[in-house]
TIZA-774999 format. One record per atom (N, C-alpha, C, O): residue in one letter; x, y, z. Coordinates in steps of 0.001 Angstrom, whole numbers, plus 500000, padded with zeros to 6 digits. Each point is the difference from the previous one (the first is absolute). Layout:
BEGIN
AXYZ/...
***
This chain:
BEGIN
M500731498743500019/M499507501338500031/M500516501356499756/M500968500187500736/S498809500700498624/S500838501349500230/S498866501354500122/S498783500132499869/S502218500636500413/S498995501148499968/S500562501232499073/S501139499972499535/S498063500974500271/S500890501202498802/S501010500588500824/S499736500190501188/L501366500121498359/L501662500897500473/L499910501398499589/L500014500445498852/I499897500139502185/I499863501607499692/I501799500687500223/I500751499421500785/L499504501238498799/L501169500843499604/L500354500862501212/L499484501107500149/P501506498320500826/P500159500631501302/P500543501278499404/P499958500406498839/P500613500177502361/P501065501374500108/P501383499575498932/P500372498858499730/L500111502200499875/L501253499792499746/L501642500411500572/L500130500977500737/S500453498622499065/S501201500426501021/S501113500051498861/S499708499957498805/L501370500122501593/L500918500631498993/L501415499492500843/L500387500795500857/Y500534497753498940/Y500969499763500493/Y501281500870498763/Y499771500207498809/I501476500144501913/I501261500903499462/I500915499214500643/I499905499944501226/H501152499297498109/H501294499325500478/H500517500392499816/H499809500436498864/I501712500111501853/I500801500987499850/I501027498623500738/I499849499772501200/P501240499318497914/P500741499032500460/P501336500218501241/P500409499203500844/W500128502532498767/W501384500053500438/W499768500223501351/W499008500635500358/C501875498871500511/C500054500163501347/C501922500407500021/C500474499913498867/V500312500388501964/V501099500496500624/V500600498579500255/V500893499476499335/Q498641500141501444/Q500450498100500283/Q499016499299500246/Q499159500565500698/K500609498385498990/K499351498678500300/K499683499754501820/K500881499553500734/C497936500772499697/C499981499086501374/C499989498821499834/C499600499433498983/P501120499726502628/P500000498795499512/P498726499083500512/P500000498798500266/Y498643502389499800/Y498742499035500416/Y499127500048498671/Y499020499285499796/C501460501613499385/C499136500276498448/C499838499177499505/C500950499262499737/D497767500426499876/D499875498877498787/D499312500561498398/D499650499316499038/F500328502361501169/F499462501036499108/F500807499868498722/F501096499442499957/N498339501065499091/N500876500044498660/N500570501364499640/N499598500724499089/S501841499630502134/S500556500631500156/S501258499583499282/S500325498828499808/H500457502397499755/H501556499701499502/H500450501378501245/H499387500950500488/A502519498278499683/A500426501473500822/A500564500515498627/A500446499366499043/Q499346502392501223/Q500208500896499046/Q501638500324499566/Q500718500684500730/K499651498859498273/K501039500406499543/K500151500774498971/K499616499835498842/G501097501218501746/G499892501808498727/G498994500267500261/G499294499417500823/T500389501646498449/T498797500897499888/T498743498835499497/T500031498870499513/I499059501932500831/I498052499148499816/I500121500947498514/I500226501190499777/P499533497756499467/P499406500536498367/P498399500347499928/P499019499468499481/D501253501809501380/D498603500315499859/D498850500189499320/D498866499525499950/T502007501605499368/T499408500099498650/T499357499059499183/T498823499985499641/E502096499221500104/E499809498549499301/E498834499080500744/E499131499557499249/Y500781500133502097/Y498857499354500164/Y498843500553500742/Y499365499380500853/V500396501912498734/V499024501006500024/V499259499527498643/V498808499698499951/A501945500287499128/A499282500054498595/A500287498184499792/A500570499722498945/N499231499606501570/N499858499020500025/N498749499308500734/N499264499161499481/L500619501412501986/L498861500026500777/L498680500197499495/L499002499344500297/L501101501827498743/L499060500724499629/L499478499284498593/L498787499947499795/D502118499520499269/D499906499057498913/D499293498622500503/D499460499149499293/D500694500864502148/D499533498332499997/D498854500734500494/D499094499879499175/L500589500751501703/L498872500484500279/L498935500226498901/L498859499584500198/E501516501168498447/E499047499609498946/E499439498826499552/E498848499813499608/Q502293499222500508/Q499448498712499368/Q499239499430500943/Q499633498859499720/D499864501759501750/D499209499494501037/D498602500428499930/D499081499394500550/L500779501781498683/L498779500932499514/L498650499026499945/L499111500237500819/P500746498857498395/P499004499267499784/P499325499443501805/P498826500210500303/Y502021499203500527/Y499422499674500738/Y499273501345501435/Y499430499957501090/V501103501072497928/V499058500739500695/V498406500268500655/V499442500353501040/Q500242499168497420/Q498293499611499897/Q499342501306500259/Q498846499742500341/G501372501658499654/G499602501316500614/G499858500250500858/G499002500611500383/R502126498956500458/R500040500187501795/R501188501028500024/R500941500194499230/K498537500565502302/K500897501206500167/K500741499525501145/K499387499313500818/L502165501013499420/L501125499413500702/L499151500216501037/L499203500922499826/H500714498222501673/H499814500078501527/H501578500535500479/H500177501092500540/S500811498030499189/S501095500325500405/S501492499890499381/S499782499839498799/I501230500163501340/I501043500083499535/I501099499308501432/I499595500047501161/F501363499535498581/F500594499333501203/F501689499561498694/F499971499190499073/F501128501593501318/F501227500106500050/F501015499116500718/F500636500385500982/G499507498085498322/G500678499201501389/G500672499405498900/G499764499871498799/G501652499625502411/G501095499467499535/G500652498770500382/G499493498880500068/G501790501495500192/G501007500994499705/G499726500957500658/G499130499872500862/T501501501360498954/T500125500752500758/T498910501437498974/T500739500835499478/P498475499285500399/P499359501222499056/P500852501593500235/P500302500908499226/S499875498873502204/S500765501468500357/S501261500400499068/S500430501138499814/L500165497381499525/L501204500333499556/L500030500994498663/L500908500393499268/L497410499853500783/L499780500543497853/L500037501584501072/L499778500352501158/S500683500239497454/S499897501631500138/S498879500383500236/S499254499022499944/E500082502077500346/E498700500922500104/E499356499815498549/E498987499323499827/Q501655501303499196/Q499549500308498669/Q499840498862499763/Q498821499731499772/A502181499056500153/A499419498602499887/A498565499668500092/A499304499832498998/V500204500062502367/V498496499867500645/V499275501073499474/V498778499868500052/A501845501594499245/A499206500486500003/A499272499862498162/A498855500173499582/N502367499468499754/N499042499137498666/N499513499016500129/N499046499882499231/I501163499057501551/I499344498540500042/I498420500805500402/I498953499822499377/L501219501016501737/L498063500594500140/L499482500730498979/L498945500002499366/A502124500653500638/A499136500872498273/A499389499100498782/A498891500107499477/G502361498800500171/G499607498918498674/G498916499242500382/G499003499856499292/V501194499506502125/V498377499140500252/V498610500803499838/V498875499600499702/E501568501540500570/E498809500966500181/E499758500194498828/E498827500361500092/Q501460499675498639/Q499743500279498977/Q499273498895499546/Q499035500159499253/L501517498176501314/L499371498766499275/L498688499784500752/L498943499776499411/I501183500308502016/I499020499214500402/I499139501503501374/I500636500366500988/Q498063500146498705/Q499984500894500747/Q499814499260502018/Q500081498846500422/F499686502347500230/F500575499587501187/F498318500694500608/F499359500864499401/E500156498341502150/E499266500714500524/E500671500904501113/E501047500185500622/D497739500227499224/D500226501747501096/D501199499604501179/D500912500743500363/D498775497713500171/D500546500313501341/D501304498971499662/D500628499484500924/I499585500364498196/I501170499107499710/I500774499759501575/I499441500678500862/E501504498649499563/E500826499425500305/E501576499762499298/E500153499304498996/I500421501050501363/I501266499585499337/I501179500332501049/I500496501039500436/T499696497717499740/T501549499613500747/T501037499474499288/T500062499351498956/L501103501251502178/L501164499772499223/L501080499262501284/L500051500447501146/E500540498679498496/E500958499283501260/E501431500694500070/E500837500109499105/A499194500241501952/A501391500207500009/A501024499628501257/A499710499372501019/N501145501009498734/N501238499785500830/N500146501067501239/N499234500943499802/P501532499203501444/P499913500752500503/P501353500739499593/P500084501228500004/G500510498296499798/G501369501004499144/G500123500916500125/G498865500387500280/T502084500854499740/T500115501694499955/T499683500066498373/T499383501009499657/L500953498064499312/L500111500737498692/L498371499163499471/L499752499911498797/E499390499608502125/E498956499519499538/E499043501305500647/E499206500621499294/Y501004499656502083/Y498656500742500928/Y500237501544499070/Y499411501078500080/N501695498462499061/N499965502197500325/N499438500143498671/N500005501115499478/K499375497602499747/K498941500131498411/K498540500224500675/K499164500781499546/F500682498522501455/F498559500309499907/F498465501139500330/F498800499909500257/S502516501358499463/S498819500861500104/S499919500279498205/S499091500593499420/G502050498832499995/G499964500149498763/G498842498755499023/G499406500133498930/F500662498886501905/F498913498814499661/F498708500308500071/F499165499400499323/A500487501712501624/A499177500079500543/A499513501218498726/A499077499714499237/D501389501149500693/D500020500874498889/D499463499010498821/D498850500047499565/A502037499157500035/A499377498502498988/A498667499469500026/A499520499426499022/G499837500750502105/G498823499532500275/G500168499055501029/G499117500146500846/V501690498915499427/V499930499229501031/V499646500767501175/V500575501032500343/N498162498259500444/N499370500299501134/N500351499278501400/N499746500354501152/R501117498185498209/R500312499366501210/R501071499425499495/R500337499796498833/I500554499777502984/I501444499550499928/I499988499327501025/I499952500430501153/S500095498318498449/S500753498800500273/S501503499730500607/S500849499510499255/I499498500846502237/I501341500047500507/I500234498418500155/I499132499407500641/G502082499736498780/G500545499124500422/G500557500165501375/G501187500304499888/V498503499633501176/V501188500463501318/V500142498192500098/V500952499634499310/Q498447499391501264/Q500467498727500655/Q499824499885500927/Q499132499305500528/S502082501714500198/S500240499937501402/S500886501098500282/S500833500482499232/F498854499924502159/F501052501686500524/F500742499219500372/F500775500701500651/Q499639498137499429/Q501377499461500617/Q501348499531498933/Q500248499174499121/L500608502314501849/L501646499177498277/L500281498557499918/L500236499625498852/D499812499275502248/D500392498738499206/D498330499544499884/D499872498776500038/K499207501766499867/K499022499046499478/K499784500830498429/K499433499455499054/L501008501630500909/L500090500758498522/L501210498637499171/L499620499443498971/K501761500204501655/K500942500007499353/K500143498295499892/K500961499298499684/A497528500331500758/A500171498066500319/A498852500096498554/A499804499029499269/L499655502074500569/L498567500049498772/L500746500457498837/L499428499729498944/G502213501181500879/G500253499874499075/G499070501620499562/G499589500225498862/R500261500598502149/R499541501420499815/R500958500733499732/R501025499589500545/I499196501809498540/I501017500419500387/I499800501590500606/I500732500943499696/H498017499128501303/H499894501518500222/H500387499660501843/H500369498928500478/N499457502010500039/N499264500101501591/N498788500345500806/N498867499997499516/D501339500229501427/D499088500126500676/D499446501716500138/D498923500518500295/N502312499957499358/N499421501594499952/N499990500141498380/N499140500833499710/E501337498788499425/E499375500119499111/E498596499591499972/E499187500762500523/A500557498555499143/A498799499543500309/A498677500706500863/A498791499936499778/K501833500625501086/K498741500852500817/K500068501505499145/K499119500858500054/T502044499227499215/T500476501463499497/T498745499634498751/T498977500676500113/A501058498322498750/A499324499515499052/A498765500472500770/A499496501093499744/A499811497762501582/A498785500691499901/A499102501160500377/A498776500052499882/A502223501064500693/A499624501317499628/A499914500867498769/A499361500996499660/Y501629498138499768/Y500090500364498708/Y498608499754499183/Y499539500833499220/A499876497948501060/A498914499424499150/A498501500727500489/A499042500377499324/A501226499640502265/A498961501119500944/A499575501053499617/A498929500389500465/S501854500496498456/S500199501386499624/S499860500187498716/S499914501160499599/S500029497674499409/S499978499824498925/S498808499464498981/S499651500466498915/V499803498278501890/V498834499686499270/V498888499825501360/V500273500271501169/N498331499166498276/N498892500000500990/N499959498926500903/N499356499999501049/T501606498745498363/T499360498925500798/T501609499089499946/T500437499763498874/F500068499942501879/F501381499016499716/F500043498934501403/F499528500164501125/N501146498837498356/N499786498353500404/N501629499852500510/N500781500778499452/I499756498316501516/I500792499797500173/I500204498689500234/I499520499846501123/D500957498960498460/D499689499330499775/D501575498919501038/D501191499888499708/L498020499555501450/L500972499440500953/L499997499048499975/L498941499503499617/M502261499481500776/M499789498178500079/M499806499752501424/M499986501023500684/H499880498015499852/H500382499097501098/H500472498603500101/H499858499519498876/G500658499556501965/G500194498902499813/G501495499833499069/G500234499107499186/L500745502122501237/L501137500564499392/L501243498602500698/L499714499445501061/P501323500252498320/P501428499483500505/P500351500158501436/P500612501014500336/D499075498118500515/D500262500080501491/D499500501618500772/D500649500696500780/Q497751499566498555/Q499269500610500801/Q499120499826501220/Q499212499120500345/T501156501911500137/T499056499705502065/T498888500194499683/T499791500048498787/L498973500154502210/L498816500281499867/L500497501659500330/L499190500722499417/E501333499701500947/E500794501202500452/E500150501073499123/E499495501122499938/D501831497878498985/D500303501190498839/D498743499812499008/D499955501057499370/A498994498097500187/A499133500488499703/A498937501058499891/A499535500573499014/I500061499586503015/I498697500933500286/I500804500777499597/I499543500776499161/S501746499380501148/S500985501698499981/S500121500529498000/S500262501127499581/D499517497928499790/D499880500156498907/D498529500808499708/D499767501152499635/L499592498008500609/L498396500120500250/L499625501997500313/L499523500915499328/K500948498948501844/K500004501407501180/K500722501041498563/K499540500981499416/Q501387498467500462/Q500969501216499389/Q499190500364498362/Q499958501161499594/A499668498111499900/A498952500044498958/A499109500864500152/A499829501062499402/I499251498174501914/I498768501226500363/I500508501098500365/I499270500990500044/E501911499092500258/E500128501807500633/E500007500719498664/E500018501230500045/L499968498082498594/L500352501064498679/L498626500064499380/L499695500387498872/N499590499183502035/N498377500226499498/N499390500249498351/N499370500876499409/P501430497358500170/P499569499957498549/P498453499637500203/P499341499559500941/T500389500825497765/T497529499789499559/T500651498509499907/T499023499403500451/H501695499819499351/H500156498707499859/H500716499046500567/H500919500590500567/L499167498490499572/L501187498982500353/L499958498948499602/L498914499534500345/S501982499328498766/S500090499141499647/S500616499041500997/S501228499976499911/W498280499257500978/W500615499022501097/W500242498482499392/W499099499258499609/Y502226500461500397/Y499729498880499319/Y500773498830500215/Y501153500431500004/Q498891498395500169/Q500723499280500607/Q501474499403498659/Q499788499611498852/L501286500491501691/L500858499347499004/L499446498630499464/L499455499205500766/T500703500548497899/T500038498573499322/T501606499636500034/T500897500615500576/I499157498574498881/I501251499095499223/I499533499393498832/I499394498933500098/E500889501845498256/E499791499334499170/E501105499566499479/E501204500197500168/P497795498847498824/P501522499225499192/P500009501291499168/P499192500921499882/N502564498696499338/N500568500827499366/N500373501315500638/N500067501090499434/T500151498654501747/T501105501129500486/T500694499457500810/T499957498789500216/L500932502165500469/L501440499837500934/L499332499699501035/L500433498936500443/F498884501391500056/F499002499258501729/F499689498430499652/F499938499008500726/Y499946501119498297/Y499280498337499390/Y501336499093499971/Y499998498953500647/S500999501382498706/S500848499582499675/S500910499600501576/S500321498884500408/Q499862502141500078/Q500712500000501282/Q499293500778501369/Q500315501130500372/P498663497999500280/P498900500166500610/P500511500863501208/P501117499834500491/P497660501430500107/P501108500680501368/P499063499253500793/P499103499252499612/Q501383501195502060/Q499392499370501060/Q498418500815500147/Q499898501052500632/L499334498515498924/L498601500867500396/L499412499683501432/L500141498911500555/P498986502485500132/P499565499724500885/P499141498039500438/P499507499171499235/Q500661500814502041/Q498998498625500060/Q498460500161499200/Q499745500968499284/D499479498125500925/D498551500668499865/D499110500827501302/D499205500908499758/E501101498580501662/E499764500381500989/E499798501407499924/E498965500655500125/T502635499820499565/T500147501577499910/T499386500571499094/T499452501090500167/L500542498220498660/L498807500687498272/L499370500514500899/L499959501183500337/W499125497237500405/W498540500991500888/W499286500916500561/W498868500465499870/D502625499798501204/D500080500464500593/D500102501671499377/D499395500950500496/I501597499123498212/I499888501147499149/I498891500364499869/I499526500889500708/Q499771498469498298/Q498896500145499079/Q498466500269501199/Q499029500728499796/Q501297498272501576/Q498834500876500737/Q500191501394500556/Q499032500749499865/Q502596499984501045/Q499813500625500077/Q500375501171499236/Q499995501152500436/G500413498390498097/G499924501448498994/G498634500244499729/G499717501129500402/H499271498268499066/H499212500156499596/H498643500436501079/H498832500290499743/E502061499582501789/E498773501015501266/E500798501257499489/E499433500885499360/L501625499148500886/L501157501628499673/L499032500579499034/L499365501010500303/L500506498455498653/L499989500353498373/L498037500462500468/L499245500734499361/K500551498719501564/K498018500013499770/K499833501308501079/K499170500904499907/A501984498903501261/A499721501673500753/A500386501321499643/A499634501107500394/A501553498344498398/A500143501473499243/A499166500947499379/A499998501230500038/G498922497518499082/G499235500665499569/G499710499091498538/G498908499895499442/Y502219499574500179/Y499714499019499022/Y499517498647499684/Y500438499029500617/I498712500861498486/I498678498863500006/I500375499334498757/I499919500584498919/Q500553498024501214/Q500115498859499280/Q499081499305499093/Q499165499114500184/Y501223501534498790/Y499194499485498755/Y500230499081499114/Y499389499778498955/E501762499546501620/E500544498824498988/E500602499426501104/E500019500553501099/I500602498087498609/I500851499323501073/I501303501015500112/I500355500223501157/S500313500343497920/S501058500654500065/S499826501503500314/S500710500846500544/A498421499151499061/A499921501640499647/A498800500861500971/A498838499694500270/Y502022501547500126/Y498890500495501094/Y500076501741499522/Y500921500474499335/A497957500257501153/A500026501170498904/A499019501374501239/A498997499545500551/K501256501491499664/K499168500835500420/K498327500093499022/K499681499431498956/A499641501402501812/A498606499481499418/A500071500498498407/A500566501093499980/D499256498706499394/D499513500245498603/D501572500161499180/D500184500563498921/Y500594498933501730/Y501342499864499323/Y500660498707499502/Y501224499935499885/Q497594498562499681/Q500507499534499741/Q500757499879498704/Q499347500879499439/C501523498730499619/C499976499174499172/C499545499900498677/C500119498816499683/K499444501800499438/K499260499857498975/K500310499257499114/K499123499543499267/H502056500170500577/H500699499368498146/H499972498419501174/H499424498972499644/N501142501124501421/N499796498593500355/N498702499575500691/N499801498786500018/L499486501827500425/L498687499662500011/L498791499641498735/L498875499530500176/N501739500839498607/N499560499740498278/N500512498213499968/N499302499114499506/Y502107500661501164/Y500506498463499417/Y498810499307501028/Y499029499432499499/W501134500666501896/W499361499028500851/W498312500136499746/W499283499149500526/R500202501760498792/R498713499673499744/R499817499723498337/R499075500380499283/F501761499069500462/F500482499097498516/F499498500698499065/F499188499606499162/G501404501763500969/G499440501132498864/G501439499413498548/G500611498969499717/D499309502342499820/D500718499692498360/D501482500943500166/D500159501001500699/Y500614498467498612/Y501048500998500123/Y500640499513498727/Y500046498863499531/L500530502497499943/L501234499665498683/L501321500213500980/L500119500790500937/G500966498116498471/G501085500388500230/G500862500119499389/G500215499015499293/I500793502151500555/I500662500136499400/I501909499994500541/I500361499631501117/G500614500873497761/G501191499413500819/G500508498835500168/G499221499092500291/C502439500569499551/C500502498769500166/C499217498655501043/C499802500064501213/G499971499145498152/G498851499074500928/G499110500018500797/G499664499158500833/A499750502262498812/A498432500538500663/A499091498542499579/A500113499200499071/H498845500914502232/H498900498954499200/H498833500435499911/H499639500770500889/G499394498882498018/G498397501277500501/G499439498596499752/G500469498999499460/K498002501368501306/K498928499517499761/K498471500766499315/K499539501100500303/I499975498012498814/I499150500715499453/I498109499385499793/I499853498859499561/T499669501454500569/T498698499486499794/T499667500493498479/T500038501191499692/L499608497693499322/L499403499896498744/L498039499667500132/L499425498912500000/A500107502205500078/A498187499697501494/A499648499365498323/A499333498971499888/A500986501477499362/A499390499561498226/A500267498689499888/A498988499579499438/D501644499611500716/D500793498568499946/D500109499479501287/D500984499264500066/N498399500820500995/N499879499322501378/N501074499813499794/N500121498891499478/K501503501982500740/K501271499355499952/K500435501336501188/K499666501163500228/I501330497753500329/I500797500799501123/I501734499960499236/I500171499116499161/I500506501416501015/I501420499849498987/I501075500763501274/I499825500813500907/R501253498456498593/R501176500577500900/R500662499896499686/R500323498891499573/T500618502362500343/T501285500537498900/T501301499815500743/T499943500022501229/E501063499824498261/E501173500201500238/E500982500568498928/E499956499473498888/K501090501738501368/K500760500418499279/K501189499669500102/K500214499488501099/V500915500584498073/V501406499340499477/V500724500596501725/V499604501011500581/K501162498332499776/K500417499941501567/K501330500810499655/K499821501209500144/H500936498590499610/H501445500664499609/H499787501348499282/H499129500073499133/P501865501334501288/P499741501672499431/P500244499493498838/P498971499972499324/K502338499432499908/K500785499763499104/K498902499522498539/K499819500500498890/G499491497995502004/G498802499669498696/G498506501026500324/G499534500514498983/Y500162499612501564/Y498729501372500486/Y500394500911498958/Y499150500042499109/M502232500989500618/M500174500972499249/M500257499442498702/M500065500915499179/D500104497971500312/D500548499489498637/D498984500216498668/D499043499330499613/L501175501098500202/L498695500646498601/L499455499419499220/L498871500137499529/T502147498954500228/T499784498907498582/T498716498534501318/T499315499098499518/K500782501146501675/K499211498834500899/K498689500914500159/K499889501183499677/A499390498191500755/A498250500274500400/A500363499991501945/A500792499231500544/Y498403501800500133/Y500174500160501294/Y499216498924500843/Y500196499706501179/L498788499729497872/L499451498843500604/L500915498746500152/L500862499760499154/N498942499448501928/N500741498671500200/N499257498953499892/N500297499102499213/K498604500851501574/K499003498726500007/K498748501125500139/K499970501207500240/V499264498014499550/V498221500429500085/V498963498662500598/V499864499008499284/W499504501067501950/W499327498456499577/W498836500168501027/W499950500915500822/D499105498081499033/D498557500069500630/D499728499705501188/D500384498896500386/V498876501984500569/V499723499420501484/V498696498690499562/V498940500164499395/E501474498953501009/E498871498932499708/E498762499899501104/E499947500509501120/L499207498777498289/L498470500871501115/L500411498991501278/L499744500241501179/D500864498726498377/D500300499200501507/D501249500795500873/D500412499797501142/D499923500998498023/D500793500600500762/D500047501744500695/D500847500790500417/R497726499154499385/R499909501263500307/R499149500438501397/R499862501083500569/P499816498042499609/P499622500016501649/P501373500181500992/P500194501016500668/F500668497878499308/F501485500605500548/F500560501369499591/F500285500765500921/E499903499631497847/E500586501097500210/E498692501381500198/E500584501077499885/Y498363499063500290/Y499222500894500787/Y500435499652501454/Y500699500835500575/F498930497905500148/F500184499911500682/F501079500430500871/F499994500697501014/M500843498776498408/M502186500457500476/M499721501211499582/M500426499959498845/N499121501149501324/N500077501264499550/N499025500555501528/N500200500479501116/K498567499018497912/K499276500926501054/K499901499805501502/K500130501009500693/L499646497760499933/L500541499374501411/L500842500480500890/L499875499764501201/R501457501255498100/R501100500568500658/R499340501196500562/R500649500549500891/L498196499995498797/L499235500819500923/L498894499531500545/L499275499011499889/K500816502439501034/K498993499695501245/K498444500067499576/K499105499304500479/E500765501687498513/E498700500369499350/E499186498725499764/E500639498982499735/P498222500964500321/P498935498556499691/P500253499901498183/P500493500860499269/F499131498183500476/F499647499685498472/F498506499981499488/F499276500297500951/C500112499506498096/C498570500016500088/C500255498900498140/C500782500005499050/I498264499409501297/I499377498710499026/I500216501544498721/I501078499612499548/H498746501236499951/H499325501031499117/H501454500127499732/H500458499152499235/E500321501694501218/E501479500118499396/E500720498786499316/E500339499934498819/F499872498869502416/F500270498463499299/F499677499732498485/F500793499748499092/Q497874500367500870/Q499500499519498925/Q500114501208498623/Q500046499579498844/Q499982501644501401/Q500644500949499133/Q501762500242499698/Q500528500568499044/R499862499031501686/R501307499591499916/R500719499019499343/R500997500250499323/T498455498429500880/T500628498778500083/T498948499394498545/T500367498959499455/G498502501688500073/G499043500244498909/G499653498259501058/G500205499275499026/L499485499780502036/L499524498728500507/L499170500251500942/L500058500895500844/D498915498048498959/D498556500007501116/D500896499851501049/D501064499475499671/F498779500935501874/F500010499757501063/F500234498713500370/F500992499637500632/E497963499536498923/E499699498736500691/E501247499039499293/E499881498793500208/M501111501577499107/M501131499642500085/M500563499287500920/M500355498828500122/V499658502440500714/V501435500114501262/V498730499704501394/V500468499915501136/K498295499973498721/K498948500034501194/K500822498772500981/K500434500338501102/E499698498550498516/E500996498917500695/E500849500065500724/E500109499456501099/Q501099501709497976/Q500616500623500758/Q500472500818501164/Q500752499884500968/I498138501345498263/I499541500795501275/I499286499122501022/I500710500238500977/N498645499166499325/N499605499072501200/N500750499541500549/N499848500019501222/K501287499362498266/K501152499477501013/K500637501301500283/K500224499892501205/G500165501153498475/G500588501235500396/G499287500313501603/G500546500183501087/I497871499782498476/I499296500151501452/I500334499273500883/I500417500340501107/Q499404498400498408/Q499764498651501540/Q501374500293500398/Q500241500137501199/L500777499987497850/L501562500188500681/L500140501254500957/L501013499893500692/T498202501367499572/T500352501073500141/T500738500930499646/T500469500865500740/L499761498971497548/L500375501096499614/L499691501001499207/L500636500990499639/L498403498662500157/L498771500514499325/L498459500398500706/L499430499210500753/T500051502011498915/T498558499914501372/T499345500462498649/T500537500479499001/Q497994499207501290/Q499296501097499125/Q499256500411500291/Q499229499393500743/L500552501759498904/L499665501390500765/L498498500717499383/L499500500920500647/S499732498522497881/S499041499895499636/S499656499073499174/S500687498979500020/K498278501090499119/K499663499053498985/K500867499584498721/K499995498895499458/D500851502381500128/D501173500278499137/D501330500591500413/D500884500358499221/K499161499720502516/K501294500330500224/K500897499318500832/K499608499812501152/Y501440499795498559/Y500899499282500668/Y501311501018500507/Y500113501193499718/Q500915497914501179/Q501011501034500513/Q500879498950500877/Q499550499158500777/P501849501102498902/P500875499038500273/P500245500442501560/P500127501214500159/T499935498186500699/T499619500220501518/T501685500303500388/T500846500081499109/A499527500087502533/A501088500576500157/A501187498724500006/A501226500070500087/K497810498689499777/K500851498480500074/K500324500121498596/K501160500002499587/G497690500109499588/G500199499665498337/G501621501073499329/G500891499695499207/L498830501609501612/L501528500701499698/L501337499482500222/L501041500137499358/Q498599499059502005/Q501324499408500224/Q500592498832499890/Q501011499458500447/F497788500189498588/F500278498415499223/F499519500123498498/F499361499152499378/Y501184502382500058/Y499544500008498621/Y500245499002499281/Y499038499393499529/N502121500224500228/N500378498601499275/N498592498857500075/N499182499675499140/D501009499885502433/D499187498931500082/D497980500231498952/D499310499250499309/L500560502164501184/L499038500311499458/L499638500254498586/L498903499694499533/V502251500996499656/V499898499434498781/V500196498864498860/V499606499998498833/D501304498816502059/D499868499203499670/D498539499090499990/D499881498790499808/L499475501827500358/L498638499058500063/L499247499862498620/L499163499171499645/F501561502218499488/F499624500556498371/F500740499214498993/F499418499661498969/L501724500045501224/L500520498983499329/L499339499008499968/L500406499006499398/
***
């Protein structure tokens, strides 16, 4: 049984692949910078890439834009301005579009923040990770605590809203270390805090040379005490690792988690697009390496594939169940093109295991236990 697909909001992800150096925990498509970044050439390729993706827009305006990486703040202010001007020539922006740029807290980057804002960026996400020098060194970060604090001040004076990325569960981290980091982040008064646990991913230095991470009991204490600290400071948890002051949730990430659509341009960027007329959902992936991506004799698109009907429930719930907000039958049907009866058995199992609760005839929500045991909950839909 199936339902009708409805076009969801459309976002744009722009991948900037260069970093000053590769961090040992990072499994993103990033490359250590060697010499000058080819700003002009890369911008031209990004806009050509987007132009080829225009059939996927299907009359929609852009809901949000996110510059990720790598380290997007390595770009010049003019390069960012040229990208945004070029994008707006190709696709209309919603009036309240959110435009986020990820930044390192290093001096050379935060001096550009006001220029990025002049270019149209209205949200900056600062990759702090920790305020403790030994932890920063272990993570391969090249900034110090003072640079992180200065970057936050620059962001606060440049844009309407800024995020601090902070990790816990770091090598040799104690409960006191983690809470100290969190307190220092809160003192900087960001509108949004992404507070997430370090995980060891394949194809990273940490995977081949595992560091000593905190015991599970310590991790539990960090999460419990950290959550209470954030709550007391006025931050509302709206996703497993995301906390925001009222009305400052990240619109771009919310669109991912609500199974919205997004175009992905740049090296290795992924996209997800609904083709309602064909009852299809597709995913796209662009060429990974900068050299191959900027080779004008080759296509930007590396591969495209269908999200099969049987896979759609898992893909929807893998995203949606990260959120504390309810999900409803109506949205599930519109976003997946499937009848809700297809997942009723799994939903009932989730309720039986107290991982889900039913709020009304057509609304359900993860319980606190469901968020805590997110993997077990999502596995029900495999």
